[in-house]
N, C-alpha and C positions, 0 to 999 in steps of 0.2 A: 807559742798563744797553746791551753791545756784543752786538749779535744772532748774534754769534759762540758765544755761550755757553752750555750745552746749557739747556733748562731745568730741568732737576730739579735745579739750583742752589736749588731753592727753601729757604726757610727750613720746620724743625717750629718749630710753636703752641706747644707748652709747653716748649722750650730760651728761656727768658728771661732776665734778668739777677736778679730777684725769685724767679725759682725756684731758683736756684742755693745750694745749704747752704755757705756760706763757708768754716767752720770757723777754721780763721789764715790765710784769704787774705782777710781784712776790705778791707787797705792794695791789692792787686791789685784785689780788687769793687768801690772807692771810683776808682782809675785807668781804668777801663771804662768807670765809670758817665761820668765828666768825659771819657774818649775822645767816647763816641757821642754829646754835648750838642755838641760843637765845641769844647770846652774840656780843659786841661789840658795836656800831653803830645802832640806828634803822633804819635808813632810808642812802640809798646810789640810787645814779646817775651815772650811767656809758652814757659816751658816745663815737660812733668814725663811721668810716664811713660802708657801707651795706661791709659785709665778715669777717669786722674784729671780730668776735665772740662775739658780743652782745644775743644774742637768746643758744648761747651753754650756757653761763654764767651764765642766767638767768636759764635756765633748767634744770643746773647742779643743781645751788643756793636750786629752789625747791628738788630736788630729796634729797639732802642732808640735806633738811630740814625735809621731808619724811620719810629720816630712820632714822631721831633722834626722831621721835614721833612729832611735830608741827604740824599744822593742816597749807597747803601751798596749795597754786594756782597756775598758771603759764595763764598769759591773753596776747594771741598777737595781739594789737590792728588792723594789719594789717587785721585777720581774722574780728575781733570781731565789728570793727567800724560801718560797713554797719547794725547791730542788733541794737537794744533799749538799752539805756546805762541803762535802768532799769534792766539791769540782774546786775547791781553792786550792787545792796540792797545788803546790810545782810550777803557783804562781811568782813565789820570788824572784823567777827567773827573768821575769821585764822586766824593764828600766823603768818602768814607771809603772801605778796600780792606782786606778781611779775607782774608788765605791761613793756611788749613788743615793742620797737616802735612807742612810746610814740605820736612824730611827723604823727605822720598818723591821728591822730583827731583832731591837732592844726587846729584850726576856726572851728573849726564841735561846735558851740553854747553850745548844749544839752549834748555832753560829757563832753565839758571842767566843765561845769557848778557839773554833775555828778561826777568824779574826783575832783574837789575843796568837794564836799559833803563828798564825800568815804573818802575823805585825812585828814579830821576833825573828822568825827567816829574813824576813825581806829586808830588818834593817843588816842582819848581822852577811846580808850581799849590796848592799850599799843602793837597792833599790830604792824611788823615788816615793810618796804614797800624799794620794789625796783625796779628803774626805768632804761629803754635804750632807749633812743634815736638819732635820728642821730647826736642832734647835744646838747653843756649844756643848762640849762632851760630858761639862756637871751637870748639865743639868736633861740630861737624856736619859731615857731610864732604862739603864740598863746596869747585870746585876752583877756584874763582874769587874770589882774595884780598878782591878790590873788592867786591865781593858780605857780603863774610863781612861787611869796616868797614865796612859802610853801615847791614848789619842790626844792629850794636852800638852805633848812634850814640841810640837811643833805652832806657830804661828795661827790663831783662830779669827778670822773674817766673819766679822756679819755683813754680809749682803745690805747696803741701803739700797732703798727701792726709788725710782725712778720717781723727778716731780714733771710735772704734767712738762714742760718744756721737755724734758726728758724718753715722752712718752710718746710726742707728738716729734722729732728728734727720729723715732724706734720705727712710728708709720713712714715717714718721709723716705730712708735710708733703705725697711723695706721695699714699698712702694718701686724704690728705683732700681728695687732688682729682680723687681717682678716686670721691668718695662714698660711703668704703670706711669702716667704722668700725674701726681696730685700732688697740689697748688699748698701753701702751708695753711691756709686757711679752712682748707678739708679736714684736716689731719686736728687742728686747731677743735674742730668743732665733734668730730667725733671724740675726742677725750672727753668732751665737757657734757656732751647729749647720750653718748653708748657706754664707756667702761675705765675704767682708772685701770684694768687686770693687764695686764702687755700679752698674755693666754689669749684674752676675749678682743683683744685690739685685732690681734693677727689674723683669728679666726674670720671677724672680722673680714680683714683686711681683700684675706681667702676667696670669701663671700664676694663683695665687689669684685675681685680682680674675674669670677667668673660670669659675671652677671653684664662687667663690662664688654667681656669678650662676645659673652650668647648677646647683647645691645648693641653692638658696636658702639659704644659711647665710650668717652671720656668719664675721671672721675672731677667730674661740675662736683660743685656743691649744693646746687637741684637737687642730680640725679643720686648723689649718694642718701643726701636727705629723702629722699624719694624711695630705694630699698629698703631705710635705716629707720628711718624716724617714724 
């Protein structure tokens, strides 16, 4: 790992490919599993709005690659953009490099040029590349045409948002992982009455986790409505 990279670039252990509720994104999930294993395509680009699970998928892919013995790194550009792009030097030595939120450095000439040169070095060494952004490469406000061209080389996937059934499945799966007993009607009520943003739903679940522990009560519909209604 490049010693210039901040230590904060660690992965969140709960963000795995196995814990991702795919919904209509099964084909994308399969492509990421192959990428992590060193198979399939050498470059993938994911796009989607905030809350669509881009960071989850990138962290999960890097975790899977590391578990398979491949050197890899997760780079959240929202945190790194304030630093010097020189930190990208020598990263082509890794087997997989995942860049999250590429749109946050669009228009930054120094970062765009550094990414362009890293891209070329990585392809020469057969390193695998994974990108995420709010939009597909042609729709990003990048000032370097050659960078847009290279970002378009691999397959591009637009993440499809979960439907209500998928959101309920997400809540039930995450509750189970926390050791919480949640009935389907509770998850259904939360999706219908609270939020359809997966991040907000998980934040509410975290709140319920603490509340149920403090009150020593189960997540019954009455308790959930009392806490969130």
